[in-house]
Structures are given as C-alpha cells and as structure tokens.
C-alpha positions in Angstrom: 168.6 -81.5 -123.7 165.1 -80.5 -123.1 166.2 -77.3 -121.8 167.6 -76.4 -125.1 164.6 -77.7 -127.1 162.4 -75.6 -124.9 164.6 -72.5 -125.4 164.5 -72.9 -129.2 160.7 -73.9 -129.2 159.9 -70.5 -127.5 161.9 -68.8 -130.3 159.7 -70.5 -133.0 162.2 -73.1 -134.3 160.1 -75.7 -136.1 162.6 -78.6 -135.5 162.6 -78.2 -131.8 158.7 -77.9 -131.5 158.6 -81.0 -133.6 160.9 -83.0 -131.4 159.1 -82.0 -128.2 155.8 -83.0 -129.8 157.2 -86.4 -130.3 158.0 -86.5 -126.6 154.3 -85.7 -125.9 153.1 -88.3 -128.3 155.2 -91.0 -126.5 153.0 -93.3 -124.7 155.7 -95.0 -122.6 155.2 -94.3 -118.8 158.9 -93.1 -118.8 158.1 -89.9 -121.0 155.7 -88.6 -118.5 158.4 -87.4 -116.3 160.3 -85.7 -119.2 157.0 -84.0 -120.2 156.6 -82.8 -116.6 159.9 -81.1 -116.8 159.2 -79.4 -120.2 156.0 -78.0 -119.0 157.4 -76.7 -115.6 159.9 -74.9 -117.5 157.5 -73.3 -119.9 155.2 -72.3 -117.1 158.0 -70.3 -115.5 159.3 -68.6 -118.6 157.8 -65.0 -119.3 157.9 -65.8 -123.1 155.4 -68.5 -123.0 151.8 -68.0 -124.2 148.5 -69.2 -123.5 146.7 -70.4 -126.5 143.0 -70.4 -127.6 141.8 -73.7 -129.3 139.5 -73.3 -132.1 138.0 -76.7 -133.4 137.3 -76.9 -137.1 135.3 -79.9 -138.0 132.9 -80.6 -140.7 132.2 -83.0 -143.7 134.6 -84.3 -146.1 135.0 -82.2 -149.1 133.7 -79.0 -147.3 137.2 -77.1 -147.8 138.1 -77.3 -144.1 141.9 -77.4 -144.7 142.0 -74.9 -147.5 140.0 -72.4 -145.4 142.1 -73.1 -142.5 145.2 -72.3 -144.4 143.7 -69.1 -145.5 142.5 -68.2 -141.9 146.1 -68.9 -140.3 147.8 -66.6 -142.8 145.1 -63.9 -142.2 145.9 -64.1 -138.8 149.4 -63.4 -138.6 149.2 -60.7 -141.1 147.0 -58.9 -138.9 149.3 -59.1 -135.9 153.0 -59.3 -136.0 153.3 -60.9 -132.7 150.8 -63.7 -133.2 151.8 -67.3 -133.8 149.5 -69.9 -135.1 149.6 -73.7 -135.0 147.4 -76.4 -136.8 146.9 -79.8 -135.7 145.2 -81.9 -138.3 143.9 -85.4 -137.6 143.8 -87.7 -140.8 142.1 -90.8 -141.0 144.1 -94.1 -140.7 143.6 -97.3 -142.8 141.4 -100.1 -141.3 143.9 -102.5 -143.3 147.4 -101.1 -142.8 146.8 -98.9 -140.1 148.8 -96.2 -142.0 147.5 -92.7 -142.8 147.9 -90.6 -145.9 148.0 -87.5 -143.8 146.6 -85.5 -146.8 145.7 -82.3 -145.0 149.4 -81.3 -145.2 148.8 -80.9 -149.0 145.9 -78.5 -148.6 147.2 -76.2 -145.8 149.9 -74.2 -147.7 152.1 -72.3 -145.3 155.4 -70.5 -146.3 158.1 -72.7 -145.3 160.3 -69.7 -143.9 157.4 -68.4 -141.8 158.3 -69.2 -138.0 154.9 -68.0 -136.7 153.1 -70.8 -138.6 153.4 -74.4 -137.5 151.5 -77.5 -138.8 151.3 -80.9 -137.5 149.6 -84.0 -138.9 148.4 -86.9 -136.6 147.1 -90.1 -137.8 143.7 -91.0 -135.9 145.0 -94.4 -135.2 141.5 -95.7 -135.8 140.4 -93.8 -132.7 136.8 -92.9 -132.6 136.0 -89.4 -131.7 137.6 -87.5 -134.6 140.9 -86.6 -132.8 143.9 -88.8 -132.0 144.7 -90.4 -128.8 147.5 -88.2 -128.3 145.9 -84.9 -129.6 145.3 -83.4 -126.2 148.9 -84.4 -125.1 150.1 -82.2 -127.9 147.8 -79.5 -127.2 149.2 -79.3 -123.6 152.5 -78.4 -125.0 151.4 -75.9 -127.8 149.5 -74.1 -125.2 152.5 -72.6 -124.1 154.1 -71.8 -127.7 151.2 -70.3 -129.7 148.3 -67.8 -129.5 146.0 -69.9 -131.5 146.1 -73.8 -132.0 143.6 -75.0 -134.6 142.5 -78.6 -134.3 141.2 -79.9 -137.6 139.1 -83.2 -137.0 139.2 -86.3 -139.2 135.4 -85.6 -139.8 132.1 -85.3 -138.1 129.3 -87.7 -137.3 127.9 -89.6 -134.4 131.1 -90.8 -133.2 133.4 -87.8 -134.0 132.5 -85.5 -131.3 135.6 -85.8 -128.9 136.5 -82.3 -130.2 134.2 -80.7 -127.8 136.4 -81.9 -125.0 139.7 -80.3 -126.5 138.6 -77.3 -128.5 137.4 -74.0 -126.7 135.2 -72.9 -129.5 133.9 -75.2 -132.3 133.2 -74.3 -135.9 131.2 -76.9 -138.2 132.1 -76.2 -141.7 129.5 -77.2 -144.3 129.4 -76.7 -148.1 126.3 -75.8 -150.4 124.0 -78.8 -151.1 126.1 -81.1 -149.2 123.4 -83.3 -148.5 119.9 -83.4 -146.6 120.1 -81.0 -143.4 117.9 -83.5 -141.7 120.9 -86.1 -141.8 122.9 -83.4 -139.7 120.0 -83.3 -137.2 119.8 -87.1 -137.1 123.6 -87.3 -136.5 123.3 -85.6 -133.4 126.0 -82.9 -134.4 123.8 -79.6 -134.6 124.2 -79.4 -130.9 127.9 -79.3 -130.7 129.1 -76.2 -132.7 129.3 -72.8 -131.4 129.3 -71.4 -134.9 128.6 -72.6 -138.5 130.7 -71.9 -141.4 129.0 -72.3 -144.8 132.1 -72.6 -147.3 132.1 -72.3 -150.8 129.5 -69.5 -150.6 130.7 -68.2 -154.0 128.3 -70.9 -155.7 125.2 -68.4 -155.8 122.0 -69.7 -155.5 123.1 -73.1 -154.0 124.8 -71.2 -151.2 121.7 -69.3 -150.6 119.5 -72.2 -150.4 121.8 -74.0 -148.0 122.0 -71.0 -145.9 118.2 -70.9 -145.4 118.1 -74.7 -144.9 120.6 -74.5 -142.1 118.9 -71.8 -140.4 115.6 -73.7 -140.6 117.3 -76.9 -139.3 118.7 -75.0 -136.4 115.2 -73.9 -135.3 114.3 -77.4 -134.8 117.4 -78.7 -133.3 118.4 -75.8 -131.0 115.1 -73.7 -130.5 115.6 -70.4 -129.2 119.3 -70.4 -130.2 119.0 -70.1 -133.8 119.4 -66.3 -133.9 122.4 -66.2 -131.4 124.4 -68.9 -133.3 126.5 -67.1 -136.1 126.6 -68.7 -139.5 129.5 -67.4 -141.6 129.3 -67.4 -145.4 133.0 -67.9 -146.5 134.8 -68.9 -149.8 138.3 -70.3 -149.4 139.0 -69.8 -153.0 138.2 -65.9 -153.1 138.9 -65.2 -149.4 135.3 -63.8 -148.9 134.0 -64.0 -145.4 137.4 -65.0 -143.8 137.9 -61.7 -142.3 134.6 -62.0 -140.4 135.5 -65.5 -139.2 138.9 -64.3 -138.2 137.4 -61.5 -136.2 135.0 -63.9 -134.4 137.9 -66.2 -133.3 140.1 -63.4 -132.1 137.2 -61.9 -130.2 136.4 -65.0 -128.3 136.0 -64.5 -124.6 137.9 -67.1 -122.4 135.0 -67.0 -119.9 132.7 -68.5 -122.6 135.0 -71.3 -123.3 133.5 -74.8 -122.9 136.2 -75.9 -120.3 139.0 -74.7 -118.5 142.2 -76.4 -118.8 141.9 -78.3 -115.5 138.6 -79.7 -116.6 140.0 -80.8 -119.9 142.9 -82.5 -118.0 140.4 -84.2 -115.8 138.4 -85.6 -118.6 141.5 -86.8 -120.6 143.1 -88.3 -117.5 140.1 -90.6 -117.0 140.0 -91.4 -120.4 143.9 -92.2 -120.4 142.9 -94.5 -117.2 140.2 -96.1 -119.2 142.2 -96.7 -122.3 145.3 -98.1 -120.6 143.8 -100.0 -117.7 140.3 -100.7 -118.5 137.3 -100.8 -116.1 139.5 -102.2 -113.4 141.7 -99.1 -113.7 138.6 -96.8 -113.3 137.4 -98.7 -110.2 140.9 -98.5 -109.0 140.9 -94.7 -109.5 137.6 -94.1 -107.8 138.6 -96.1 -104.9 142.1 -94.3 -104.5 140.3 -90.8 -104.7 136.8 -90.0 -106.0 137.0 -88.7 -109.4 139.9 -87.6 -112.0 139.9 -84.1 -110.8 140.7 -85.1 -107.2 143.4 -87.4 -108.3 145.0 -84.6 -110.3 144.8 -82.1 -107.6 146.6 -84.6 -105.1 149.1 -85.4 -107.7 150.0 -81.8 -108.7 149.9 -82.2 -112.3 148.7 -84.5 -115.3 152.0 -86.0 -116.0 152.7 -86.6 -112.2 149.3 -88.2 -111.8 150.1 -90.7 -114.7 153.3 -91.6 -113.1 151.9 -91.9 -109.7 148.8 -93.9 -111.1 151.0 -96.3 -113.0 153.0 -97.0 -109.7 150.1 -97.4 -107.6 148.0 -99.7 -109.9 151.1 -101.9 -110.5 151.9 -102.0 -106.9 148.3 -103.1 -105.6 147.8 -106.4 -104.0 
C-alpha cells in the first residue's frame, strides 16, 4: 500500500501526500518501520527532490500567513517545475488541547494546483514554536517538494526550535509593532538570517520601523548589521515579494545552518529525551556516545528509533 501512496505522492497527489504525512506523525514505535520503507523508496526514485526549508517566524498580526501565500504562488509562477509545501504550526488550547488551525484561512491556494500543498499542525502545547512531529513530516516532504516553508506558532524566548529545522530563517515584523528593545530582550534578534518588514505600504510608520530595526541590529549583532538583509514587503500589494522570493531561491546549501544528518542527530536526541527522559539520555550515551554515532551505527533515523526502543526495553 505504501508503494502506491509513494508513487502517487511523487506525482503530486495531495490525498496520498496527506496519508503519508499521517504515517510520519504517528508516534507509535510500529510506524518507524513503515516510515523507513517509504523513505528508502523515495531515496532510490529519480523523481525525488531535495527540498530547501525556509523558516517563517514572527509576531502575531505581522501578516506571515498572507505573505507566505503570495510567496508560494510567486515561486510556482516563476518556474513551471517547482513544487512548494507549507507546514503551518498553530497554537493549541491550554484548556481543551485543541487547535483552531487558523492559518489555513489566511493562506489561499488554488485547490486544483498540484504543485502547492498546505498542512496545518497543532503545536500540542510544545515549547519551541514547532510541533513535536514537524521534523518527521519534513523528512518526508524533503523528497517531494523543492521548497518547504515552515511557519511557526510565534516567536519569543521559547519559540526558537525553528533554528534546528529550517535552513534559513526569516523574521517577519510589522511597522510600529512594539518597542524594538523588546525584541533584543527576548533573545530572538540573533536567530534570523534575514528580516522582513511586512505591511511596508504604511508610509511613515514603515520608514520609522525600518530605521529602528537597523539601529537595534547594530546593538544586538554588531558588525553584521550591513550584511543582514531587511526586506520591505506588502502582502496586500505584493510589493517587495519578488525580492524576498529571489533571496530564497538564491540560497546556497553550503550556507545552511545544518545538514540533514545534523538535524537528525538533534531531533533523535530530543526524541529520546521526550520519550524516555533523563534515564533514556544516559542510556543513549552509555550505548554509544552521542546521537550522531548512534544514528550512524543504526543506519537511519527510523532504524535508530526501533533499535533504541528494543535496547532500552531489554536492559536489565
């Protein structure tokens, strides 16, 4: 069955992609074996792609989702071969645990366009700005799309997990969205590779915010302020979106934050900590020092999960 789903997913069938994503979101140990088979098939298929993962983060109300919708449409208009996916993380309720998944109403994609795919994920109250299964889903989409945008639930002192998933991070701000000092205090100015001042069609307010952002960068990242791009965009008029798109397309893989192997090592260790706690981490380091070594010995992320689960349960 997974062979048929994989074939259809490579052809752009959205239902098949959604079914495979559900498999990659499945936390049960038994799902790891099936994931390994799917990825092994994709790695060997000549039609597979190698996605770039731009991270889109920012304050609520900055227009991230609307801007992202314009950006994705522009990318597929510029190149008839390009496929784009969006993984949007929405906050979960502390009371019910549910999520509105409201980003889907902001990102407007043509339903019949097979080269565009949107997936909402609930944060499940996970700190870090992304869901517990976001990276697992990205491991699948890596082979199916050219660009996979990850839109976080927000940005702040705790919402910086995006730096371990995304290849390049864009922080979206809005004019007069608050005291720039607050961004410096929150510790997020060091994270982005580029800044996007959205809603820049607001005239004087946008100009003031642009200069304030430049000034705050000179304090938080001295010596880098002239090298970090600030894009002035308007999701309403489309102004500046072309320049932002060009920056994403031109990104060089050698400048990316982490290789896929480095990402897998980070998230494997995180998985061990989430599932087995501190005793699990100690057991991991006793078996083989570090997640990277364990992954290398196991052969793949999914094989490592299955192997660790068996070894941990079988310990005296």
